[in-house]
C-alpha positions in Angstrom: 76.6 93.1 95.6 73.6 94.6 94.4 72.9 96.7 97.6 76.0 98.6 96.8 74.0 99.8 93.3 70.8 100.2 95.0 72.6 102.1 97.7 74.3 104.5 95.0 71.0 105.0 93.4 69.4 105.7 96.6 72.2 108.7 96.9 71.5 110.1 93.3 67.8 110.2 94.7 69.2 111.9 98.1 67.9 109.5 100.0 68.5 110.6 103.8 71.0 107.9 105.3 71.8 107.0 102.1 75.6 108.2 102.1 76.6 106.6 105.6 74.7 102.9 104.8 76.7 102.9 101.5 79.8 103.8 103.6 78.7 101.5 106.1 78.7 98.7 103.3 81.7 99.4 101.0 84.1 100.1 104.3 86.0 96.7 105.0 86.1 96.7 100.9 87.5 100.3 100.8 90.4 99.5 103.4 91.2 96.7 101.7 91.8 98.9 98.3 93.4 101.3 100.3 96.1 99.2 101.7 97.3 97.9 98.1 97.5 101.3 96.8 99.4 102.5 100.0 101.5 99.5 100.7 104.7 100.5 100.2 104.5 104.2 99.9 106.4 106.3 101.6 105.0 109.2 103.4 101.6 108.1 102.2 98.2 108.4 104.5 97.5 105.1 106.9 94.5 102.9 105.2 92.3 104.4 107.4 92.9 108.3 106.4 93.1 106.8 103.0 90.0 105.4 102.8 87.8 108.3 104.9 89.6 111.2 102.4 88.5 108.7 99.4 85.0 108.5 100.7 84.9 112.3 101.2 86.4 112.9 97.6 83.4 110.0 96.3 80.8 111.9 98.1 81.6 115.5 96.9 81.8 114.1 93.0 79.4 112.5 90.6 77.6 109.4 91.6 79.3 105.9 90.6 76.7 103.8 88.0 77.1 100.7 89.4 79.1 98.7 91.6 81.7 98.0 89.9 82.3 101.3 88.7 82.3 102.4 92.1 85.4 100.7 92.8 86.8 102.0 90.0 86.4 105.3 90.7 87.6 104.9 94.3 90.8 103.4 93.0 91.0 106.7 90.7 90.6 108.9 93.8 92.7 107.2 96.0 95.4 107.7 93.2 94.3 111.5 93.1 94.8 111.3 97.2 98.0 109.4 97.3 99.7 111.5 94.3 98.7 114.9 96.2 100.5 113.7 99.4 103.3 113.0 97.3 102.9 116.4 95.7 103.0 117.6 99.7 105.7 115.7 100.7 108.0 116.7 97.7 106.9 120.4 98.5 107.7 120.3 102.6 111.4 118.3 101.3 111.9 121.5 98.9 110.8 124.5 101.1 110.8 122.9 105.0 113.7 124.9 105.9 115.0 121.4 107.9 118.3 120.2 107.1 118.5 116.8 106.8 121.2 116.0 109.2 122.6 112.4 108.6 122.5 109.7 106.3 120.0 107.6 108.4 117.6 110.7 107.9 118.3 110.8 104.4 117.7 106.7 104.0 114.1 107.5 105.5 113.2 110.7 103.4 110.2 109.9 102.0 110.9 113.2 98.9 112.7 110.7 96.2 109.5 107.9 96.3 107.0 110.5 96.4 108.4 112.4 93.1 108.5 109.1 91.8 104.9 108.5 92.2 104.4 111.8 91.0 106.3 111.5 87.6 103.8 107.8 87.3 101.1 110.1 87.6 102.2 112.2 84.7 102.5 109.1 82.7 99.1 107.7 83.7 97.5 111.1 82.9 99.4 110.9 79.2 98.2 107.3 79.2 94.9 108.0 79.6 95.1 110.7 76.6 96.3 108.0 74.5 94.5 105.4 75.5 91.7 105.8 77.9 90.9 102.7 78.7 94.4 101.2 78.9 94.9 103.9 81.6 91.5 102.8 83.7 93.1 99.4 83.6 96.2 100.2 84.5 94.7 102.5 87.4 92.5 99.7 88.9 95.5 97.0 88.8 98.3 99.2 90.2 96.7 102.3 92.6 93.6 99.6 93.2 95.4 96.4 93.5 92.5 94.9 91.5 92.7 91.4 89.9 92.2 90.6 86.5 88.3 89.6 87.3 87.7 92.9 89.7 89.2 94.9 87.0 87.1 93.6 84.3 83.8 94.3 86.7 84.4 97.6 87.2 85.6 98.6 83.8 82.4 96.4 82.4 84.7 94.5 80.1 85.9 91.3 79.3 89.0 89.7 81.1 90.7 89.4 78.0 90.0 93.2 77.3 91.8 93.6 80.3 94.8 91.4 79.8 95.3 93.4 76.2 94.4 96.8 77.4 96.9 95.8 80.9 99.8 94.7 78.2 99.2 97.6 76.2 99.5 100.0 79.2 102.5 98.3 80.4 104.7 98.5 77.3 103.4 102.2 76.4 104.7 103.4 80.0 107.5 101.1 79.5 108.8 102.9 76.4 108.0 106.3 77.7 110.3 105.4 80.5 113.0 104.5 78.3 112.6 107.2 76.6 112.8 109.5 79.5 116.2 107.9 81.0 118.0 108.0 77.3 
């Protein structure tokens, strides 16, 4: 477990080959997270593409502090990548110029689900403004597919805090969804 943290420090120090060693070390776990994050999301990137996009995004951003933080940041990166992909799907659907030819094609159309993902992303952003840690918990649980224990480790909080934040975030999101449908 300490290997990831050590490699993150090596990346921060600019050691040659540290990024590639880190990628090799975390690749399988990132594939599991990517699989959970993309599961059932029409038009989403495949797992391998999502992992590679995620790592590119992580390599260009601020360094994670430790192993847990790295995976929390990876979950956020995957959320952003999936939402960007959903925006491209919706944009292509709006401006693609191709007419839907039949009901079978309409049933496969990922644009409605992509729009829902974009709406969920906006809610997550608003939740982060109201309760940042609860939003991080929800992000780890929903987009990262983390267990309570994994979320607690990633955010350096207790499992009890994760439960409390998750319940609070779920209630907030339910309230927002109910208000938007009223």
